[in-house]
C-alpha positions as CSV (number, residue, x, y, z in Angstrom):
1,M,-17.9,-9.5,13.1
2,Q,-16.0,-6.3,11.8
3,H,-14.7,-3.6,14.0
4,P,-16.9,-0.6,13.6
5,M,-14.2,1.4,12.3
6,L,-13.5,-0.8,9.4
7,N,-16.7,-1.2,8.2
8,I,-16.8,2.9,8.1
9,A,-13.5,2.4,6.1
10,V,-15.0,-0.2,3.8
11,K,-18.1,1.8,3.1
12,A,-15.5,4.7,1.7
13,A,-13.9,2.4,-0.3
14,R,-16.7,1.2,-2.5
15,R,-18.4,4.9,-2.7
16,A,-14.4,6.0,-4.2
17,G,-14.8,2.6,-6.6
18,S,-18.3,4.0,-7.9
19,I,-16.7,7.2,-8.5
20,I,-14.0,5.7,-10.0
21,S,-15.6,2.9,-11.7
22,R,-18.5,5.6,-13.6
23,A,-15.2,7.4,-14.7
24,S,-13.5,4.9,-16.1
25,L,-16.7,4.6,-18.1
26,D,-15.7,7.3,-20.3
27,I,-11.9,7.5,-19.9
28,D,-11.5,10.1,-22.8
29,T,-13.4,13.2,-20.7
30,V,-11.1,13.0,-17.5
31,K,-9.0,16.2,-16.9
32,V,-5.6,15.1,-16.1
33,S,-3.0,17.4,-14.7
34,K,0.5,16.7,-14.0
35,K,2.1,17.2,-10.1
36,Q,5.5,16.3,-11.3
37,H,7.3,14.2,-13.7
38,N,5.5,11.5,-14.6
39,D,3.0,11.9,-11.7
40,F,-0.4,12.4,-12.8
41,V,-3.1,13.9,-10.5
42,T,-7.5,13.8,-12.5
43,E,-10.7,14.8,-11.2
44,V,-11.7,11.8,-10.3
45,D,-8.9,11.2,-7.3
46,K,-10.0,14.1,-6.5
47,A,-13.3,13.4,-6.1
48,A,-12.6,10.3,-4.5
49,E,-10.7,10.9,-1.9
50,Q,-13.1,13.9,-1.1
51,A,-16.4,11.3,-1.4
52,I,-14.1,9.2,1.0
53,I,-13.2,12.6,3.6
54,Q,-16.8,13.1,3.9
55,V,-17.7,9.8,4.7
56,L,-14.6,9.2,7.1
57,L,-15.6,12.6,9.0
58,E,-19.4,12.0,9.0
59,A,-18.5,9.3,10.9
60,Y,-15.4,10.7,13.4
61,P,-15.5,13.9,12.5
62,E,-12.4,14.8,15.2
63,H,-10.0,11.9,13.2
64,A,-6.9,13.2,11.2
65,I,-7.0,12.6,7.8
66,L,-3.4,12.1,6.2
67,A,-4.5,12.1,2.2
68,E,-2.3,12.0,-0.9
69,E,-4.2,14.9,-2.4
70,S,-4.5,17.0,0.2
71,G,-2.8,16.3,2.8
72,E,-3.2,17.0,6.3
73,A,-5.9,19.5,5.7
74,H,-8.9,17.9,6.7
75,G,-9.5,16.2,10.1
76,N,-8.4,17.3,13.3
77,S,-5.0,17.0,13.2
78,D,-4.0,16.6,17.3
79,S,-6.3,13.6,16.7
80,E,-4.4,9.6,18.0
81,Y,-6.3,8.0,15.5
82,Q,-5.3,9.0,11.6
83,W,-6.6,7.5,8.8
84,I,-4.0,7.3,5.5
85,I,-6.0,7.4,2.0
86,D,-5.4,6.7,-1.8
87,P,-8.0,7.6,-2.7
88,L,-6.7,6.2,-6.3
89,D,-3.6,4.1,-6.6
90,G,-2.4,3.6,-10.4
91,T,-3.2,6.7,-11.3
92,T,-1.6,6.4,-14.9
93,N,-2.6,2.7,-15.3
94,F,-6.2,4.2,-14.9
95,I,-5.9,7.1,-17.5
96,H,-4.7,4.6,-19.8
97,G,-7.4,2.5,-19.6
98,L,-5.5,-0.8,-18.1
99,P,-7.8,-1.8,-15.3
100,Y,-5.2,-2.4,-12.4
101,Y,-5.5,0.1,-10.2
102,C,-7.5,0.6,-6.2
103,T,-8.1,2.3,-3.2
104,S,-6.3,2.6,-0.4
105,I,-7.6,3.4,3.3
106,A,-5.8,2.3,6.3
107,L,-6.8,4.1,10.4
108,S,-3.5,4.3,12.4
109,H,-4.1,4.2,16.2
110,K,-1.1,6.0,18.4
111,G,1.1,5.8,15.5
112,I,0.5,1.6,14.8
113,V,-2.0,0.9,11.7
114,S,-4.8,-0.8,13.1
115,Q,-7.5,-1.1,10.0
116,A,-6.8,-1.7,6.5
117,V,-9.2,-1.8,3.4
118,I,-8.2,-1.7,-0.4
119,Y,-10.6,-1.8,-3.3
120,D,-10.0,-2.6,-6.7
121,P,-13.0,-1.8,-7.9
122,T,-12.7,-3.6,-11.3
123,R,-12.5,-6.8,-10.3
124,N,-15.1,-5.7,-7.3
125,E,-12.1,-7.3,-5.3
126,L,-12.7,-5.7,-2.0
127,F,-9.4,-6.8,1.1
128,T,-9.8,-6.5,4.6
129,A,-7.5,-6.2,8.0
130,S,-7.5,-5.9,11.7
131,R,-4.9,-5.4,13.7
132,G,-4.6,-9.0,15.2
133,R,-8.7,-10.1,13.7
134,G,-6.7,-11.9,10.4
135,A,-7.0,-10.5,6.8
136,F,-9.4,-10.8,4.5
137,L,-10.6,-11.2,1.1
138,D,-14.4,-10.6,-0.1
139,G,-14.8,-12.3,3.7
140,K,-12.9,-15.1,3.7
141,R,-9.6,-15.2,5.3
142,I,-6.8,-14.9,2.8
143,R,-2.6,-16.4,3.5
144,V,0.5,-15.0,2.2
145,S,2.1,-18.1,0.1
146,R,4.1,-21.0,1.4
147,R,6.5,-20.9,-1.1
148,D,10.3,-21.2,0.3
149,R,12.6,-20.9,-1.9
150,L,13.4,-17.6,-3.5
151,A,14.0,-19.2,-7.3
152,D,10.4,-20.3,-7.6
153,G,8.8,-16.8,-6.1
154,L,7.3,-14.5,-8.3
155,I,8.4,-10.9,-7.4
156,G,6.5,-7.6,-7.5
157,T,7.9,-4.2,-7.7
158,G,7.8,-0.9,-9.3
159,F,10.3,1.1,-11.3
160,P,11.5,4.8,-9.7
161,F,9.2,7.3,-12.0
162,R,9.6,10.6,-10.3
163,D,13.1,10.5,-9.7
164,L,15.2,9.1,-12.4
165,Q,18.4,9.6,-10.8
166,G,17.4,6.6,-8.8
167,V,17.3,4.2,-12.1
168,E,19.9,3.1,-12.7
169,N,20.4,2.0,-8.9
170,Y,17.2,0.7,-9.5
171,L,18.5,-1.7,-12.5
172,K,21.3,-3.3,-10.5
173,M,18.5,-4.6,-7.6
174,F,16.3,-6.0,-10.9
175,G,19.4,-7.5,-12.4
176,T,19.9,-8.8,-9.0
177,M,16.2,-10.5,-7.8
178,T,15.7,-11.6,-12.0
179,E,18.7,-14.0,-11.1
180,H,17.3,-14.9,-7.8
181,C,13.6,-15.5,-8.8
182,A,11.2,-17.1,-11.2
183,G,9.9,-14.1,-12.4
184,I,9.0,-10.0,-11.4
185,R,6.3,-8.3,-12.2
186,R,6.0,-4.7,-12.6
187,P,1.7,-3.9,-12.9
188,G,1.7,-0.6,-11.6
189,A,-0.7,0.1,-8.4
190,A,2.2,-0.3,-4.7
191,A,-1.2,-0.8,-2.5
192,L,-2.7,-3.6,-4.8
193,D,0.5,-5.1,-5.2
194,L,0.6,-5.5,-1.4
195,A,-2.9,-7.2,-1.5
196,N,-1.9,-9.4,-3.7
197,V,0.9,-10.9,-1.4
198,A,-1.5,-10.8,1.3
199,A,-3.6,-13.0,-0.9
200,G,-0.8,-15.4,-1.5
201,R,-1.0,-14.5,-5.7
202,M,2.6,-13.2,-5.7
203,D,5.3,-14.3,-3.3
204,G,6.9,-10.9,-2.6
205,F,7.0,-7.4,-3.1
206,F,10.0,-4.5,-2.3
207,E,10.0,-0.8,-4.6
208,Q,11.5,2.5,-3.5
209,G,10.2,6.4,-3.5
210,L,6.5,5.6,-1.8
211,N,5.3,7.5,0.5
212,P,3.4,6.0,3.4
213,W,-0.5,6.2,1.7
214,D,1.0,3.9,-0.9
215,M,1.9,1.6,2.1
216,A,0.0,1.3,5.1
217,A,-3.2,-0.8,4.6
218,G,-1.3,-3.3,2.3
219,S,1.6,-3.2,4.4
220,L,-1.4,-4.8,7.4
221,L,-3.3,-7.0,5.4
222,I,0.2,-9.0,4.4
223,T,1.3,-8.5,8.6
224,E,-2.2,-10.2,8.6
225,A,-1.6,-12.3,6.4
226,G,1.3,-14.4,8.1
227,G,3.6,-12.1,6.0
228,L,6.6,-9.4,7.2
229,V,7.3,-6.2,6.2
230,G,10.5,-3.6,6.4
231,N,12.8,-2.1,4.2
232,Y,15.4,-3.8,2.4
233,T,17.5,-4.1,5.6
234,G,14.3,-5.9,7.0
235,E,14.1,-3.7,9.4
236,S,10.5,-2.1,10.9
237,D,11.3,1.9,10.1
238,F,10.1,1.9,6.1
239,L,6.9,4.2,6.2
240,F,9.0,7.4,6.1
241,E,11.4,5.8,4.7
242,G,9.9,5.6,1.6
243,E,11.3,1.8,1.1
244,I,9.7,-1.6,1.2
245,L,10.3,-5.3,0.7
246,A,7.6,-7.9,1.7
247,G,6.6,-11.0,1.0
248,N,5.8,-14.9,3.3
249,P,8.1,-15.5,5.7
250,K,10.8,-17.0,3.5
251,I,11.0,-15.2,1.2
252,Y,11.8,-11.8,2.9
253,A,14.5,-13.2,4.3
254,Q,15.8,-14.3,1.6
255,M,14.8,-11.1,-0.1
256,V,16.7,-8.8,2.8
257,K,20.6,-10.7,2.0
258,L,19.7,-9.2,-1.3
259,L,18.8,-6.1,-1.2
260,E,20.1,-5.2,1.9
261,G,22.9,-3.5,0.1
262,Y,20.7,-1.4,-1.8
263,S,19.0,0.7,1.3
264,L,18.5,3.8,1.3
265,T,18.2,3.4,5.0
266,K,21.5,2.4,6.8
267,R,19.9,3.5,10.7
268,P,19.0,1.2,13.6
269,A,15.3,-0.2,13.8
270,T,15.3,1.8,16.6
271,S,16.1,5.0,15.7
272,S,12.4,7.0,14.0
273,R,12.1,10.3,12.5
274,A,11.8,13.7,13.6
275,G,8.3,14.2,13.2
276,A,7.0,10.7,12.1
277,T,3.6,10.2,13.7
278,L,3.3,6.4,12.0
279,S,4.5,3.8,12.5
280,L,4.5,-0.4,11.4
281,N,5.2,-2.7,13.5
282,T,5.5,-5.8,11.3
283,E,5.9,-8.5,13.4
284,S,3.0,-11.3,12.0
285,N,0.1,-11.8,13.7
286,P,-1.2,-15.1,12.3
287,P,-4.4,-16.0,12.8
288,A,-5.3,-18.6,15.5
C-alpha cells in the first residue's frame, strides 16, 4: 500500500503528463521562450507546473512548494514539508519532438527527501519511492544493476548547457570516463536518467550544473533501489552544490576515484550551505 502523500504525487504527475502528452501531438503550436542561454521554457512547462501545484495544495494546503518555473511563490514557506517539482525535465527534447522527458516530484520532510515520483509520459512509465519502502516501476520493485566493473558499465551524463565556461573542464571528465567505461549516454533529462539508473538500465550517472528539482526524486529512487548518490567526492551534500554522481555501490566507488579531482565542492561532508533547507541522506536503504 502506497503512502498517502505518494498517492497525491502520483495523481499530480499523471495530470501533468496528460497536459504534456496532448501538447506533444502538435509541437509546432507550442509557445517557447528563453530563460537564458540554451535554457528554454514553454507554455506546457508552466501549465503542467500549475496543474501539479493545484493537486498538491488541494490535498496539503499548508505544505511548501519549490518549483522550477515559479520557485517558492506557492504554498507555506514555513512548513516542514516541501514539494520539489520539475514539471517537464527535458524541455529541449520536448520542443524538438525527441521522446525523452519526464515529470519529477519529490517531497522533503524536515529537510530529508521522503517521497519521489518520476513519470515518463512517452512510455507511460511511473517510477515511485518512499523512504525505507523500496523503489518501484509501475508497481514492480526495481534494483540498481549488479555490474561490478566500471569497464563494463553504461554511464549516463549531461553536458553543461547554461554556463558554457564549464565545457572545457567537462570535456576532460568526459574523456576520463570514456576511457574507463563501456559507453556514455547523454539523453537530455537528468531526472529520467536517474530513474533509469535506479531501474538498472544504466550503471551510473554524473552531471554538473543541476538544480534540486533535477535531482531530488531521482536520488531517492536510486538509494531505495540499493544504489548510492553523492557529489563527485562521494559526499552527501550535493542537492545545493549542483553536481551529482550516482550508481550501484561498486560502480559508484570506481566513479568517485575518477571524478573527485573535478569536484567543484571541497568542503567536508558535515558542512551545509546557509539557507539550504533540503538534503538527502544517501545511505542506501535496500528493501528487505
